[in-house]
ZAPABA-195896 format. One line per 3 residues: number of its first residue (from 1); their letters; for each residue x, y, z of C-alpha. Coordinates in steps of 0.5 Angstrom, whole numbers, plus 2048, in hexadecimal, padded with zeros to 3 digits. Layout:
# residues N
NUM	A	X/Y/Z; ...;
//
This chain:
# residues 557
1	MAN	7AB/832/7D1; 7A6/831/7D7; 7A8/834/7DD;
4	LNI	7AA/82E/7E1; 7AE/82E/7E7; 7B4/82A/7E6;
7	PVG	7B8/828/7EC; 7BF/828/7E9; 7C4/827/7EE;
10	ISD	7BF/825/7F3; 7C0/81E/7F6; 7BC/81F/7FD;
13	FEK	7B5/81C/7FC; 7B1/820/801; 7B3/826/7FE;
16	IRK	7B1/824/7F7; 7AA/822/7F9; 7A9/828/7FE;
19	NGF	7AB/82D/7F9; 7A7/82A/7F3; 7AD/828/7EF;
22	YYV	7AC/823/7E9; 7AD/81C/7EC; 7AE/816/7E8;
25	DKS	7AA/810/7ED; 7B0/80B/7EF; 7AC/809/7F5;
28	SLI	7AC/802/7F3; 7B3/802/7F5; 7B0/801/7FC;
31	AEI	7AC/7FB/7FB; 7B1/7F8/7F7; 7B6/7F9/7FD;
34	LKD	7B0/7F6/802; 7AF/7F0/7FD; 7AE/7EA/801;
37	EPT	7B3/7EB/807; 7B7/7F1/806; 7BE/7EE/804;
40	EVT	7C3/7F0/80A; 7C8/7F4/806; 7C6/7F6/7FF;
43	LIT	7CC/7FA/7FB; 7C9/7FE/7F5; 7CE/800/7EF;
46	RPR	7CD/805/7EA; 7D1/80A/7E6; 7D1/811/7E9;
49	RFG	7CB/816/7E8; 7C6/810/7E7; 7C1/812/7ED;
52	KTL	7C5/80E/7F3; 7C5/813/7F8; 7BE/815/7F7;
55	GMS	7BC/80E/7F7; 7BF/80E/7FE; 7BC/814/800;
58	MLR	7B5/811/7FE; 7B7/80B/802; 7B8/80F/808;
61	SFF	7B2/813/808; 7AE/80D/808; 7B1/809/80D;
64	DIR	7B4/80E/812; 7B0/80E/819; 7B1/815/81A;
67	KDS	7AD/818/814; 7A6/818/812; 7A6/817/80A;
70	KEL	79F/815/808; 79E/81B/804; 7A5/81A/801;
73	FEG	7A3/814/7FE; 79B/815/7FC; 79A/814/7F5;
76	LEI	7A0/810/7F4; 7A0/808/7F2; 7A2/806/7F9;
79	SED	79C/809/7FD; 798/804/7F9; 79A/7FF/7FE;
82	ASL	797/801/804; 799/7FA/808; 7A1/7FC/807;
85	CRE	7A0/803/808; 79D/801/80F; 7A3/7FD/811;
88	WMN	7A8/800/80E; 7A7/808/80D; 7AA/80C/813;
91	QWP	7AB/806/817; 7B2/805/818; 7B8/808/81A;
94	TIF	7BC/80A/814; 7C3/80D/813; 7C5/810/80C;
97	FTL	7CC/811/80B; 7D0/813/805; 7D7/813/803;
100	KDI	7D7/816/7FC; 7DB/81D/7FF; 7E1/819/802;
103	DGL	7E7/81B/7FF; 7EE/81E/800; 7F5/81E/7FD;
106	DFD	7F7/81A/803; 7F4/815/808; 7F4/81A/80E;
109	EAY	7F0/81F/809; 7EB/81A/807; 7EB/817/80E;
112	GQL	7E9/81E/811; 7E4/81F/80C; 7E1/818/80E;
115	AAQ	7E1/81A/815; 7DD/820/814; 7D8/81D/810;
118	ISN	7D7/818/816; 7D7/81E/81B; 7D1/821/817;
121	LFK	7CE/81A/816; 7CE/819/81E; 7CB/820/81F;
124	EYT	7C4/81E/81C; 7C4/819/822; 7C5/81D/828;
127	YLL	7BF/81B/82B; 7C2/815/82D; 7C6/818/832;
130	DSE	7C0/819/836; 7BE/812/836; 7BF/80E/83C;
133	DVD	7BE/808/838; 7C5/809/834; 7CB/807/837;
136	IDD	7CF/80C/83B; 7D6/80A/838; 7D3/80A/831;
139	KEI	7D0/812/833; 7D8/813/834; 7DA/811/82D;
142	FLA	7D4/814/82A; 7D6/81B/82D; 7DD/81A/82A;
145	LKA	7DB/818/823; 7D6/81E/823; 7DB/823/825;
148	GKA	7E0/820/820; 7E5/81E/825; 7E4/816/825;
151	DKI	7EA/812/823; 7EB/80D/81D; 7E8/807/821;
154	QIS	7E2/80B/823; 7E2/80E/81C; 7E2/807/819;
157	RSL	7DD/804/81D; 7D8/80A/81D; 7D3/808/819;
160	NTL	7D2/801/81E; 7D2/806/824; 7CC/80A/821;
163	MRM	7C8/804/81F; 7C9/801/826; 7C7/808/829;
166	LQQ	7C1/808/824; 7BF/801/826; 7BF/802/82D;
169	YYK	7BB/809/82D; 7B5/806/828; 7B6/7FE/82A;
172	KPV	7B6/7FD/822; 7BC/7FB/81E; 7BE/800/819;
175	ILL	7BE/801/811; 7C5/804/80F; 7C5/807/808;
178	LDE	7CC/808/806; 7CD/80D/800; 7D3/80D/7FB;
181	YDV	7D7/808/7FF; 7DD/807/7FA; 7DF/80F/7F9;
184	PIA	7E4/80F/7FF; 7E7/809/7FC; 7E7/80C/7F5;
187	KAS	7EA/812/7F7; 7EF/80F/7FC; 7F1/80A/7F6;
190	SHG	7F3/811/7F1; 7F7/814/7F7; 7FB/80F/7FA;
193	YYA	7F8/80D/800; 7F4/807/7FE; 7F6/802/804;
196	QML	7F4/807/809; 7ED/809/807; 7EC/802/805;
199	NLI	7ED/7FF/80C; 7E9/805/80F; 7E3/804/80B;
202	KIM	7E4/7FC/80C; 7E3/7FD/813; 7DD/801/813;
205	MST	7DA/7FD/80E; 7DB/7F6/812; 7D9/7F9/819;
208	AFK	7D3/7FC/816; 7D1/7F6/812; 7D4/7F0/815;
211	DNN	7D0/7EC/81A; 7CD/7F3/81C; 7C6/7F2/820;
214	SLR	7C5/7F9/81F; 7C4/7F8/818; 7BD/7F7/815;
217	FAV	7C0/7F8/80E; 7C5/7FC/80A; 7C5/7FF/803;
220	ITG	7CB/801/800; 7CC/805/7F9; 7D3/806/7F5;
223	CLK	7D6/806/7EE; 7DA/800/7EF; 7D9/7FA/7F2;
226	IAK	7DF/7F9/7F6; 7E1/7F2/7F7; 7DE/7EF/7FD;
229	ESI	7E5/7EC/800; 7E7/7F3/7FF; 7E2/7F7/803;
232	FTG	7DC/7F3/805; 7E0/7ED/809; 7DC/7EA/80D;
235	TNN	7D5/7ED/80B; 7D2/7E6/809; 7CB/7E8/807;
238	LVS	7CD/7ED/802; 7C9/7EE/7FB; 7CB/7F2/7F5;
241	DTI	7C7/7F5/7F0; 7CB/7F7/7EA; 7CA/7FA/7E3;
244	TDS	7CB/7F3/7E1; 7C7/7EF/7E6; 7C1/7F3/7E9;
247	RLN	7BB/7F2/7EC; 7BA/7FA/7EC; 7BA/7FB/7E5;
250	ECF	7B5/801/7E5; 7B7/804/7EB; 7BD/808/7E9;
253	GFT	7BD/80C/7E2; 7B7/80E/7DE; 7B4/809/7DA;
256	QKE	7B1/80B/7D3; 7AA/80B/7D6; 7AC/810/7DB;
259	VDK	7B0/815/7D6; 7AA/815/7D2; 7A5/817/7D8;
262	LLI	7AA/81C/7DA; 7AB/81F/7D3; 7A3/820/7D2;
265	AAD	7A3/823/7D9; 7A9/828/7D7; 7A5/829/7D0;
268	AQR	7AC/827/7CD; 7AA/820/7C8; 7AD/823/7C2;
271	LAD	7B4/822/7C6; 7B2/81B/7C7; 7B7/818/7C2;
274	KIK	7BD/81D/7C3; 7BC/81B/7CB; 7BC/814/7C9;
277	EWY	7C2/815/7C5; 7C6/818/7CA; 7C4/815/7D1;
280	DGY	7C1/80E/7CF; 7C5/808/7CE; 7C7/805/7D5;
283	QFG	7C4/7FE/7D7; 7C3/7FC/7DE; 7C1/7F5/7DF;
286	DFD	7BB/7F4/7DA; 7BA/7FC/7D9; 7BC/801/7D4;
289	VYC	7BD/808/7D8; 7BF/80F/7D7; 7C3/813/7DC;
292	PWD	7BF/817/7E0; 7C4/81C/7E2; 7C5/81E/7DA;
295	VMN	7BD/81E/7D9; 7BC/822/7DE; 7C1/827/7DD;
298	YLY	7C0/828/7D6; 7B8/829/7D7; 7BB/82E/7DC;
301	DLK	7BF/832/7D7; 7B9/832/7D2; 7B5/835/7D7;
304	RNP	7BA/83B/7D7; 7BC/83A/7D0; 7B7/837/7CB;
307	MAK	7BC/836/7C6; 7C1/833/7CA; 7C5/82D/7C8;
310	PAS	7C6/826/7CB; 7CD/827/7CF; 7D1/822/7D3;
313	YWR	7CF/823/7DA; 7D1/81C/7DD; 7D8/81E/7DB;
316	NTS	7D9/823/7E0; 7D6/81F/7E6; 7DA/819/7E5;
319	DNA	7E1/817/7E8; 7E5/815/7E2; 7EB/814/7E6;
322	IIR	7EB/80D/7E5; 7EA/80D/7DE; 7EF/812/7DC;
325	SFI	7F4/80D/7E1; 7F2/807/7DC; 7F4/80B/7D6;
328	EYA	7FB/80D/7D9; 7FC/806/7DB; 7F9/802/7D5;
331	GNS	7FC/807/7CF; 7FC/804/7C8; 7F9/7FD/7CA;
334	ITK	7F2/800/7CA; 7F2/804/7C4; 7EF/7FF/7BF;
337	KLE	7E9/7FE/7C4; 7E8/806/7C5; 7E8/807/7BE;
340	ILL	7E3/801/7BD; 7DF/804/7C2; 7DF/80C/7C0;
343	SGG	7DD/809/7B9; 7D7/807/7BB; 7D9/7FF/7BC;
346	YIL	7D9/7FB/7C2; 7DE/7F7/7C5; 7DE/7F0/7C9;
349	QQI	7E1/7F0/7D0; 7E1/7EC/7D6; 7DE/7F0/7DC;
352	DEN	7DF/7EF/7E3; 7DB/7F3/7E8; 7DF/7F1/7EE;
355	LTY	7E5/7F6/7EE; 7EA/7F8/7F3; 7ED/7FF/7F2;
358	DYL	7F4/7FD/7F4; 7F3/7F8/7EE; 7EF/7FC/7E9;
361	HSS	7F6/7FD/7E4; 7F8/7F6/7E5; 7F5/7F4/7DE;
364	EDN	7F2/7F8/7D8; 7EB/7F4/7D9; 7EA/7F8/7DF;
367	LWS	7EA/7FE/7DB; 7E4/7FC/7D7; 7E1/7F9/7DD;
370	VLY	7E1/800/7E1; 7DF/804/7DA; 7D9/7FF/7DA;
373	VTG	7D7/800/7E2; 7D8/807/7E2; 7D4/809/7DC;
376	YLT	7D9/80A/7D6; 7D7/804/7D3; 7D0/800/7D3;
379	KIR	7CF/7F9/7D0; 7CB/7F6/7CA; 7C6/7F1/7CB;
382	NVE	7C8/7EA/7C9; 7C1/7EA/7C4; 7C4/7F0/7C1;
385	LEK	7CA/7ED/7BF; 7CB/7E8/7B9; 7CF/7E3/7BC;
388	SLP	7CE/7E0/7C3; 7D4/7E3/7C8; 7D9/7DE/7CC;
391	ENM	7D7/7DD/7D3; 7D9/7E3/7D8; 7DA/7E8/7D2;
394	LAL	7D6/7EE/7D0; 7D5/7F2/7CA; 7D7/7FA/7CC;
397	QIP	7D5/800/7C8; 7D5/808/7CA; 7CE/809/7CC;
400	NAE	7CC/80F/7C9; 7CE/816/7C6; 7D0/819/7CD;
403	IRE	7D5/814/7CF; 7D8/814/7C8; 7D9/81B/7C8;
406	IFE	7DD/81A/7CF; 7E1/814/7CB; 7E2/819/7C6;
409	TTV	7E4/81F/7CA; 7E7/81C/7D1; 7E9/815/7CF;
412	VKW	7ED/817/7C9; 7F0/81D/7CC; 7F3/819/7D2;
415	FDD	7F5/814/7CD; 7F9/81A/7C9; 7FB/81D/7CF;
418	SAK	7FF/816/7D1; 801/816/7CA; 806/81C/7CC;
421	TWN	809/818/7D1; 80C/813/7CB; 813/813/7CA;
424	RRE	814/816/7C3; 81B/818/7C4; 81D/813/7BE;
427	LFA	818/816/7BA; 81B/81D/7BA; 822/81A/7B9;
430	AVW	820/817/7B3; 81C/81D/7B0; 823/822/7B1;
433	AEN	827/81C/7AF; 823/81B/7A8; 822/814/7AA;
436	SEN	81C/813/7A6; 81C/80B/7A8; 81C/80C/7AF;
439	LTE	817/812/7AF; 812/80D/7AC; 813/808/7B1;
442	EMN	812/80D/7B7; 80C/810/7B4; 809/809/7B3;
445	KLL	80A/808/7BA; 806/80E/7BC; 801/80D/7B7;
448	RKT	7FF/806/7BA; 7FE/809/7C1; 7F9/80F/7BE;
451	ISY	7F2/80E/7BE; 7EE/810/7B8; 7E7/80F/7B7;
454	HDY	7E5/813/7B1; 7E7/80E/7AB; 7EE/811/7AB;
457	RED	7ED/818/7A8; 7F2/81D/7A6; 7F1/821/7AC;
460	FYH	7F2/81C/7B0; 7F9/81B/7AD; 7FB/822/7AD;
463	AFL	7F9/823/7B5; 7FD/81D/7B6; 803/81F/7B2;
466	AGI	803/826/7B6; 802/823/7BD; 808/81F/7BC;
469	FAG	80C/825/7BD; 808/82A/7C1; 80A/82A/7C8;
472	AGY	811/827/7C7; 815/82E/7C7; 814/82F/7BF;
475	IVE	810/835/7BC; 80A/832/7B8; 806/835/7B2;
478	SNK	801/832/7AF; 7FE/834/7A8; 801/83A/7A8;
481	EHG	803/83E/7A1; 809/83C/79F; 80C/83E/797;
484	EGR	806/83D/793; 801/839/797; 801/836/79E;
487	SDV	805/830/7A1; 802/82B/7A6; 807/82C/7AB;
490	VVY	80D/830/7AC; 812/82E/7B3; 817/834/7B5;
493	DSV	81D/832/7B9; 820/839/7B9; 825/838/7BE;
496	NSR	829/833/7B9; 827/837/7B3; 823/832/7B0;
499	VAV	81B/831/7AD; 817/82B/7AB; 812/82B/7A6;
502	FEA	80D/826/7A5; 808/825/7A0; 803/81F/7A1;
505	KYA	7FE/81B/79C; 7F9/816/79E; 7F9/80F/79A;
508	VSM	7F3/80B/798; 7F8/805/798; 7FE/802/79B;
511	DEM	801/802/793; 7FF/809/792; 804/80B/798;
514	GQK	80A/80C/794; 807/810/78F; 804/815/794;
517	CDE	80A/816/797; 80D/818/791; 807/81D/78F;
520	ALH	808/820/796; 810/821/795; 80E/824/78E;
523	QID	809/829/791; 80E/82C/796; 813/82D/790;
526	ERM	80D/830/78B; 80A/834/790; 811/836/793;
529	YAK	80F/835/79A; 816/835/79C; 818/83B/799;
532	EFE	817/840/79E; 81B/83D/7A3; 822/83D/79F;
535	DEY	824/844/7A2; 823/842/7A9; 824/83B/7AA;
538	DHI	82B/837/7A9; 827/830/7A8; 820/82F/7A4;
541	LCY	81E/828/7A4; 818/826/7A0; 814/820/7A1;
544	GIS	80E/81D/79D; 809/818/7A1; 804/814/79F;
547	FFK	7FF/811/7A4; 7FA/80B/7A3; 7F6/809/7A9;
550	KRC	7FC/808/7AF; 801/807/7AA; 806/80D/7A7;
553	LIR	80C/80D/7A2; 811/813/7A3; 815/816/79D;
556	IK	81A/81B/79D; 81C/820/798;
//
């Protein structure tokens, strides 16, 4: 492994370039933004950790009139366009503002975070207070915002105020770079103050973008494309660049060519297939891309440990609250599709990228839309499918090994957690009432709500059976020695002096289920699983269970 300076966790373009960190050249983003006449407002949506903030930091370095960035861009693709660089490089007043850290358990806390962030922004521009060209009333508002003492109206119009002052000072309109615009709204939706935060952000956006003579153009990044009528009301010249409709295909994520070049520089070509298996597979526009965060983190780990194995770096950085909320909302209605995905297949789904957080849970379709735009799923190209898709439908699959692991560990765990809230009272009652028919019925209901993607192996059924009683106030033993062997599951109800012994068998067909039940009961007798409980418990119940896919049959001795 070569001694490559890998910029893990660094999204500051100047820091990367000045300190000799490896940089994958994404300066083509500048030319694409400026192509023809720049769009007044460009909204770029990509999943988390695909280089949005670094891209915005690069734009700031290029445009900001306060900087001298020629050396930073030497050797990069954009430097070859001398005419463009003369016209645009460090020629425009530029505001870079990020909302990625605006969070709080209630609105007041989140509002306080926003006010502090705005205060820090205004401290960068204190020189405006010394200018006679800047309106005196704006200076008073500036001081309040800088000191963190502004009222809500001033906070909501803060970007507009700063843009106006910069235009007065430089006699030029302003370029506004707004990073992770939807984070405060997502957090607000999770914590129950959505309407308050939406109203605040909407006013901030409207005053910054709508009919603002101080605006040259704006670039906004985020994870979700929130519907225009929800937040961008009145912003007429808004163009969206999303993962399905993109002209900035190569500007976010690493292409295969870029990864190949990086692996050569790191002397890690031997790991190309492994890195592709784990971190490739996302499709943005017409390009397949890798997740940059993952590739860089893995190479960084390899520097310290040449035997390091790929890991799910992305899982620990993404906000999974929305995904979990869908699991809790949708319940067993999504189990079949999850099983198909986890088994390596694909599902056909209608996708809507114009979402509003207050209606996210209004349909199951929104779940798959969110999973798609946040990077948990990716689309399959139509040319790779045997049949053409219906209009407005996409074929979705899990993109790579990393996301598959996230599904297998995180998503399935959430599903199992939600299963613990299912009402099992009738099932427990049937166990102790020796009612095998009702027990079969209730057990089948639960089976249909579970997720299985390993061809229904015996260990799946064993875990399912033990999990039913776990956390319900019973003592559960699994595969413990009893009599002359190991019974599958034993459930103790010591208070009522009763115990239930379960032996499970896997059937290869429905017709075989009855025979397997009888074999299970015979095994309990032959190996005397219940014998040791006779002196301590008044009631000993023995059940034979056979499973076939998502069906079970139960008989009692």
